[in-house]
C-alpha positions as CSV (number, residue, x, y, z in Angstrom):
1,M,121.7,48.6,30.4
2,L,125.3,50.2,30.7
3,S,126.9,49.3,34.4
4,E,129.4,52.1,36.2
5,P,132.5,50.1,34.9
6,D,131.3,50.7,31.3
7,F,130.6,53.9,31.7
8,L,133.7,55.0,33.0
9,E,135.6,53.8,29.9
10,K,133.6,56.0,27.6
11,K,134.7,58.9,26.1
12,I,132.9,62.2,24.7
13,I,134.6,63.8,21.7
14,L,134.4,66.8,20.1
15,V,134.6,67.5,16.5
16,Y,135.0,71.2,15.1
17,T,133.6,71.4,11.7
18,K,134.6,74.8,11.1
19,D,138.4,73.7,11.3
20,G,137.9,71.3,8.7
21,D,137.9,67.9,11.2
22,K,135.8,65.3,9.4
23,I,134.0,61.9,10.6
24,S,134.6,58.5,9.4
25,F,134.4,55.1,10.8
26,K,136.6,51.9,9.8
27,N,136.3,48.6,11.4
28,D,134.1,49.8,14.2
29,N,136.6,52.8,15.2
30,I,135.3,56.3,14.8
31,I,138.3,58.5,13.4
32,I,138.5,62.5,13.2
33,T,140.9,63.9,10.4
34,D,141.8,67.1,9.9
35,T,141.7,69.6,6.9
36,D,145.3,67.7,5.5
37,G,143.5,64.4,6.0
38,T,145.7,63.4,8.9
39,I,143.9,61.3,12.2
40,K,143.5,63.6,15.2
41,L,141.7,60.9,16.9
42,Q,140.8,56.9,16.8
43,L,138.2,55.6,19.2
44,S,136.3,52.0,19.1
45,C,132.5,53.2,18.9
46,Y,132.4,50.8,21.8
47,R,134.2,53.4,24.2
48,L,132.1,55.9,22.5
49,F,129.3,58.0,24.9
50,A,128.9,60.9,22.9
51,I,130.0,63.3,20.0
52,F,129.6,67.1,20.4
53,I,130.0,68.5,16.9
54,I,130.5,72.1,16.6
55,G,129.8,74.0,13.3
56,G,127.5,72.7,10.6
57,I,127.8,69.2,9.3
58,S,126.0,67.0,6.6
59,L,125.3,63.8,8.9
60,T,125.6,60.5,6.9
61,S,122.6,57.5,7.2
62,G,126.1,55.8,8.5
63,I,127.0,58.1,11.4
64,I,123.3,57.8,12.3
65,S,123.1,53.9,12.3
66,R,126.2,53.6,13.9
67,S,124.8,55.7,16.9
68,K,121.9,53.5,16.9
69,K,124.1,50.1,16.8
70,F,126.7,51.2,19.7
71,G,124.8,53.6,21.8
72,F,126.1,56.7,21.4
73,S,124.6,60.0,21.2
74,I,125.2,62.8,18.6
75,V,124.8,66.4,19.9
76,L,125.1,69.4,16.8
77,F,126.0,73.0,18.3
78,S,125.8,75.9,16.2
79,A,129.1,78.1,15.5
80,N,128.2,80.3,18.7
81,F,127.8,77.4,20.7
82,K,123.9,77.1,20.7
83,V,122.5,73.3,20.8
84,Y,120.3,73.2,17.3
85,S,119.6,69.3,17.4
86,T,120.4,65.8,19.2
87,I,120.3,62.4,18.0
88,N,120.1,61.0,21.6
89,Y,120.6,56.8,22.2
90,S,117.9,55.8,24.3
91,L,116.5,52.8,26.1
92,E,113.0,51.9,24.3
93,G,110.1,50.3,25.9
94,N,110.9,51.1,29.6
95,T,106.8,51.9,30.3
96,L,106.9,50.8,33.7
97,L,109.6,53.6,34.5
98,R,107.6,56.1,32.5
99,K,104.2,55.3,34.2
100,K,106.0,55.9,37.6
101,Q,107.5,59.3,36.6
102,Y,103.6,60.2,35.9
103,T,102.0,58.5,38.6
104,T,104.7,59.2,41.5
105,L,102.9,61.3,44.6
106,N,106.3,62.5,45.7
107,S,107.2,65.1,43.0
108,L,107.0,68.2,45.4
109,N,109.3,65.7,47.6
110,I,111.7,65.4,44.9
111,A,111.6,68.9,44.3
112,Q,112.1,70.0,47.5
113,N,115.0,67.1,47.6
114,L,117.0,68.4,44.7
115,I,117.1,72.1,45.8
116,I,118.5,70.8,48.9
117,N,120.7,68.7,47.3
118,K,122.0,71.9,45.3
119,I,122.4,74.8,48.1
120,E,124.4,71.6,50.4
121,N,126.7,71.5,46.9
122,Q,126.7,75.6,47.1
123,K,127.8,75.5,50.2
124,E,130.6,72.8,50.3
125,T,131.7,75.1,47.1
126,I,132.5,78.3,49.1
127,K,134.0,76.1,51.9
128,K,136.6,75.1,48.9
129,L,137.3,79.2,48.7
130,R,139.1,78.8,52.4
131,D,137.8,82.5,53.2
132,K,137.0,83.4,56.3
133,N,135.0,86.6,54.8
134,S,132.7,83.6,53.6
135,N,131.7,82.4,56.7
136,D,128.7,84.3,57.0
137,G,127.5,82.9,53.6
138,I,127.9,79.4,54.5
139,K,125.9,80.0,57.4
140,L,123.0,81.7,55.5
141,L,123.2,78.6,53.2
142,E,122.8,75.9,56.3
143,K,120.3,78.0,57.4
144,S,118.4,77.7,54.0
145,I,118.8,74.0,54.3
146,E,117.4,73.7,57.5
147,T,114.5,75.8,56.3
148,L,113.6,73.5,53.3
149,S,114.1,70.6,55.7
150,S,112.1,71.4,58.5
151,K,108.2,71.0,56.5
152,P,107.2,70.5,52.9
153,Y,106.9,73.7,51.0
154,S,105.0,74.3,47.6
155,I,107.0,74.8,44.3
156,S,106.9,78.6,44.4
157,E,108.5,78.8,47.8
158,I,111.1,76.1,47.1
159,M,112.3,78.4,44.2
160,G,112.0,81.5,46.3
161,I,114.3,79.8,49.0
162,E,116.5,78.8,46.0
163,G,117.1,82.5,44.7
164,T,117.7,83.9,47.9
165,S,120.2,80.8,48.6
166,A,121.6,81.5,45.1
167,K,122.2,85.3,45.6
168,V,124.6,84.6,48.9
169,Y,126.1,81.8,46.5
170,F,127.2,84.0,44.0
171,N,127.8,86.8,45.9
172,R,130.7,84.8,47.7
173,L,132.0,82.6,44.8
174,F,132.7,85.4,42.2
175,K,132.8,88.8,44.7
176,E,136.3,89.5,43.6
177,F,135.3,89.5,39.9
178,N,133.1,92.3,39.8
179,W,130.0,89.8,39.8
180,K,126.8,91.8,39.4
181,G,124.2,88.7,39.5
182,R,123.1,85.9,37.8
183,Q,121.2,86.6,34.8
184,P,120.6,83.5,32.5
185,R,120.8,84.1,29.1
186,L,120.9,88.0,28.9
187,K,124.7,87.6,28.6
188,L,125.6,90.8,30.3
189,D,128.9,90.0,31.6
190,E,131.6,87.7,30.7
191,I,130.9,85.3,33.6
192,N,127.2,85.0,33.3
193,L,128.3,84.3,29.1
194,L,130.5,81.5,30.2
195,M,127.5,80.0,32.7
196,D,125.5,79.6,29.9
197,I,127.7,77.7,27.8
198,G,129.4,75.7,30.2
199,Y,125.2,75.0,31.6
200,T,124.5,74.0,27.8
201,V,127.8,71.3,27.6
202,L,126.7,70.2,31.5
203,F,122.8,70.0,30.4
204,N,123.4,67.4,27.4
205,Y,125.8,65.5,28.8
206,L,123.4,64.8,31.8
207,E,120.3,64.3,29.2
208,A,122.4,61.7,27.6
209,I,122.8,59.5,30.8
210,L,119.5,59.9,31.6
211,N,118.0,58.3,28.2
212,I,120.2,55.3,28.8
213,Y,117.6,54.4,31.5
214,G,114.3,55.1,29.0
215,F,112.8,58.3,31.4
216,D,110.6,60.4,30.0
217,I,113.1,63.7,30.0
218,Y,110.4,65.9,29.8
219,K,108.6,64.9,32.7
220,G,109.9,67.0,36.1
221,N,109.2,67.2,39.3
222,L,110.8,70.8,40.4
223,H,110.2,71.9,36.7
224,Q,106.9,71.6,35.3
225,E,105.9,70.8,32.2
226,F,105.9,73.1,29.3
227,Y,106.1,72.4,25.8
228,K,109.0,71.2,24.2
229,R,111.1,71.7,27.8
230,K,113.3,68.7,29.1
231,S,111.8,69.5,32.6
232,L,113.7,66.1,34.0
233,V,117.1,67.2,32.7
234,C,116.5,71.0,34.1
235,D,115.6,68.9,37.4
236,I,118.8,67.0,37.5
237,I,121.5,69.7,36.5
238,E,120.5,71.6,39.6
239,P,122.7,70.0,41.9
240,F,125.5,69.6,39.7
241,R,125.7,73.2,38.7
242,P,128.2,74.1,41.1
243,I,130.8,71.9,38.9
244,V,130.6,74.7,36.1
245,D,130.6,77.5,38.6
246,Y,133.5,76.7,40.3
247,K,135.6,75.9,36.9
248,I,134.8,79.2,36.1
249,R,136.0,80.9,39.0
250,K,139.3,78.7,39.1
251,L,140.2,79.8,35.6
252,L,139.3,83.7,36.6
253,K,141.8,83.0,39.4
254,L,144.4,81.8,37.5
255,E,144.0,84.2,34.9
256,Q,143.7,81.7,32.4
257,L,140.5,83.7,30.7
258,N,143.1,86.7,30.0
259,Q,144.0,85.0,26.9
260,F,140.3,84.9,25.7
261,E,138.9,88.1,23.8
262,F,135.6,88.9,24.5
263,K,133.1,91.0,22.6
264,Q,129.9,92.8,22.9
265,E,127.2,93.4,20.7
266,N,123.8,94.7,21.5
267,N,124.6,95.2,25.1
268,Q,125.4,91.1,25.0
269,Y,129.0,89.6,25.6
270,Q,129.8,86.9,23.1
271,L,133.0,84.5,22.6
272,P,134.3,84.5,19.2
273,Y,134.5,80.5,18.1
274,E,138.1,80.1,18.6
275,Y,137.7,80.8,22.3
276,S,134.5,79.0,22.8
277,S,136.1,76.2,21.4
278,K,138.4,76.4,24.0
279,F,136.1,76.5,27.0
280,V,133.9,73.9,26.0
281,T,136.9,71.7,25.9
282,L,138.2,72.6,29.5
283,I,134.0,72.6,30.9
284,L,134.3,69.2,29.4
285,S,137.6,67.9,31.3
286,E,136.0,69.2,34.3
287,I,133.0,67.4,33.8
288,A,134.8,64.0,32.5
289,N,136.5,64.7,36.5
290,Y,133.1,64.1,38.3
291,K,131.5,61.5,35.8
292,K,131.5,58.8,38.5
293,S,129.7,60.9,40.8
294,I,127.5,62.0,37.9
295,F,126.4,58.3,36.6
296,K,126.1,57.3,40.3
297,Y,123.6,59.6,41.1
298,I,121.2,59.1,38.3
299,Q,122.1,55.3,38.5
300,Q,120.7,55.8,42.0
301,Y,118.1,58.1,41.1
302,Y,116.6,55.2,38.8
303,R,116.6,52.5,41.3
304,W,114.8,54.6,43.7
305,F,112.1,55.0,40.8
306,M,111.8,51.7,40.2
307,K,112.1,50.6,43.9
308,D,109.3,52.6,44.9
309,K,111.5,53.8,48.0
310,D,110.6,56.1,50.9
311,I,111.7,59.7,49.9
312,M,113.6,59.6,53.0
313,L,116.0,57.4,51.0
314,F,116.1,59.6,48.1
315,P,119.9,59.7,46.4
316,K,122.0,62.5,47.0
317,A,124.4,63.8,44.3
318,E,128.0,64.3,46.2
319,L,130.7,66.5,44.0
320,I,133.4,63.7,44.4
321,Y,136.4,65.0,42.5
322,D,137.3,61.3,40.9
323,N,141.0,62.4,40.2
324,N,141.8,62.6,43.6
């Protein structure tokens, strides 16, 4: 099984087929070339964690067989950054782990801990603003944490508290930018659009790590089973969402998004390909700054399940910036 030091050496590469990028292999190296055949990137397959391919492409049996051999995942995005297929490397045959997933009596407790952890990370994100006017928000989030930590709640009650906390959090995080509320997938403004894209990238990054351990990614705790919904990934992403949120705020604050030309069609905001590709690159770079924290958490989550540890020892996701 992949160790932390090995994981930290792994890379995700982006291939933009609309720009004419092509994939080839030579001597166990992956090579990305541009339309002129100039090598843009060359990397040992042993150091490859995933390939994010953006735009249409024909996958050869050679690429798929190498994915299996070297243990990297392939995620296929359309030109407007919707995932239309994944070829995930996955540990096969971990029946003991899956049996524990299916039979755990701690599902509700896990759900509650995930949301406590999410609100804690939201609180720490608000603290980074160093804005005295946000102190009331910090206190409200602390109250939500205290409430959730006091006794067991149902899924609907947990989600109700989470929803209230989210309003507090986002209203403080984006108050300077005409924030109107989080509305997933509706793309009613630029920030919601960027969140949808950023969360999609983070989701697929986490999915690839969960597959390394052989989890059934369709069996969640907070998010219940629904046809084709990867409920476990929906669970695990929750405490890590502030990575994307804060990066978007930084880009807005530094006016780095002013160069992006958003379009509006059918009351939905869109980001043309050339700008979306730049944003995805920025988000992946930000996620890479937390790769140690992310891997460590999923590793601890796996070990907690396998050793039948007490819910009081449930792991906590801490957003520690690796480059500090």
